[in-house]
C-alpha positions in Angstrom: 0.0 -0.1 0.0 1.2 3.4 -0.8 -0.2 6.8 0.6 0.0 9.7 -1.7 -1.8 13.0 -2.6 -4.9 12.6 -4.7 -4.7 13.3 -8.3 -7.3 14.5 -10.8 -7.7 11.0 -12.2 -8.7 9.7 -8.7 -11.8 11.9 -8.2 -14.5 9.4 -9.6 -12.8 6.5 -7.5 -12.7 8.7 -4.4 -16.4 9.7 -4.7 -17.6 6.0 -5.1 -15.1 4.9 -2.2 -16.4 7.6 0.2 -20.1 7.0 -0.5 -19.6 3.0 -0.2 -17.7 3.5 3.0 -20.3 5.7 4.8 -23.4 3.9 3.3 -25.7 2.7 6.1 -23.5 3.9 8.9 -25.7 5.4 11.7 -23.6 8.4 12.2 -23.8 9.3 8.6 -26.3 11.3 6.6 -24.7 10.1 3.4 -23.3 13.4 2.4 -19.7 12.8 2.9 -18.8 12.2 -0.7 -20.5 15.3 -1.8 -18.7 17.1 1.0 -15.4 16.3 -0.5 -16.8 17.4 -4.1 -17.8 20.7 -2.7 -14.7 21.3 -0.9 -12.7 20.6 -4.1 -15.0 22.8 -6.3 -14.5 25.8 -3.8 -10.8 25.4 -3.6 -11.0 24.5 0.0 -9.5 21.0 0.1 -6.2 22.0 1.5 -4.9 18.5 1.6 -6.3 15.1 0.3 -4.5 11.9 0.4 -5.4 8.5 -1.0 -4.2 5.0 0.1 -3.5 3.1 -3.0 -3.3 -0.8 -3.2 -2.3 -2.5 -6.4 -3.3 0.5 -8.4 -6.9 0.7 -6.6 -7.8 3.7 -4.3 -8.9 2.0 -1.1 -8.7 5.0 1.4 -9.0 8.8 1.4 -8.6 11.6 3.9 -9.5 15.2 3.4 -8.2 18.2 5.5 -9.8 21.6 5.0 -9.4 25.0 6.8 -11.5 26.0 9.7 -12.6 29.1 11.2 -12.0 30.0 14.7 -14.1 32.7 16.5 -11.1 34.3 18.1 -9.4 34.9 14.7 -6.6 32.5 15.0 -5.6 30.8 11.7 -3.6 28.0 10.5 -6.2 25.2 11.8 -7.7 22.5 9.7 -10.5 20.1 9.9 -9.8 16.3 9.4 -12.5 14.7 7.5 -14.2 12.9 6.0 -11.9 9.9 6.4 -13.0 6.7 4.4 -11.6 3.3 3.9 -13.1 0.8 1.5 -15.0 -1.6 3.8 -13.2 -4.6 2.3 -9.9 -3.1 3.2 -10.8 -2.0 6.8 -8.8 -3.1 9.8 -5.5 -3.1 8.1 -4.1 0.3 9.3 -5.1 2.1 6.2 -6.9 4.9 8.0 -4.0 5.3 10.5 -1.6 5.6 7.7 -3.7 8.3 6.1 -4.2 10.4 9.3 -0.5 10.1 10.2 0.5 11.0 6.7 -1.8 14.1 6.7 -0.8 15.3 10.1 2.9 15.1 9.1 2.4 17.0 5.8 0.3 19.6 7.8 2.8 20.1 10.4 5.5 20.5 7.8 3.5 23.0 5.9 3.1 25.3 9.1 -0.3 24.4 10.3 -1.1 25.3 14.0 -3.4 22.4 14.7 -6.3 20.1 13.6 -9.7 19.4 14.7 -11.9 16.4 14.2 -15.5 15.2 14.8 -15.1 11.4 15.3 -14.7 8.5 17.5 -12.5 9.1 20.3 -11.1 5.6 20.6 -9.6 5.9 17.1 -8.5 9.6 17.0 -7.0 9.7 20.6 -4.0 7.6 19.4 -2.9 10.5 17.3 -3.0 12.9 20.2 -6.4 14.4 19.7 -8.3 15.3 22.9 -11.7 16.8 23.7 -10.7 20.4 25.0 -13.1 22.6 26.8 -11.6 25.7 25.3 -12.2 24.8 21.6 -15.8 23.8 20.5 -18.0 23.0 17.7 -21.8 24.1 18.1 -23.9 21.1 18.3 -21.2 18.6 18.7 -21.0 16.2 21.7 -17.9 17.4 23.5 -16.4 13.9 23.7 -16.6 13.5 20.0 -15.2 17.0 19.1 -11.3 16.9 19.5 -8.3 19.1 18.9 -4.7 18.4 18.2 -2.4 21.6 18.6 0.9 21.2 17.1 2.3 23.5 19.7 1.2 24.8 23.0 -2.6 24.8 23.9 -5.6 25.0 21.7 -7.2 28.4 21.4 -10.3 29.4 23.2 -12.6 29.5 20.4 -15.7 28.1 18.5 -14.9 26.4 15.3 -16.7 26.6 12.0 -16.1 24.2 9.4 -16.2 25.3 5.6 -19.6 26.0 4.3 -19.3 22.9 1.9 -20.0 20.8 5.0 -23.5 22.3 5.1 -24.4 21.9 1.6 -23.4 25.6 0.5 -21.0 26.9 -1.9 
């Protein structure tokens, strides 16, 4: 398996992969593939990586800029993260997240937030922090990973593509 930046020729495979990976999950409304499409269209897909195995795209992770109410910049949202159901439990999601976090650090990002399963994301250092919040999110499932120091005291706003807007 290799992890690399997505390419234009990957777009259709990514859409199908993400739609399949989230299909029928209780925490999904089925919009994840469209969120990625809208982020890409808006030029807000800051970093997108794929996992490829024998020429097949089997995983994808997206990172996009988030707004913080205190004006702090340099923060990104992780997600959606998707792995083909036939390839899950092989470390593909972990490799995608680690690769993305490393690239963002190298590019000068200040931190990353994620709305997801604590049991998975805490292994990377993500923690629920009372100072950084997302309206409507359960505190345990909204986590931050500052690359230096403490997270800011702020409310987070994801890109409007997450809400069906462009």
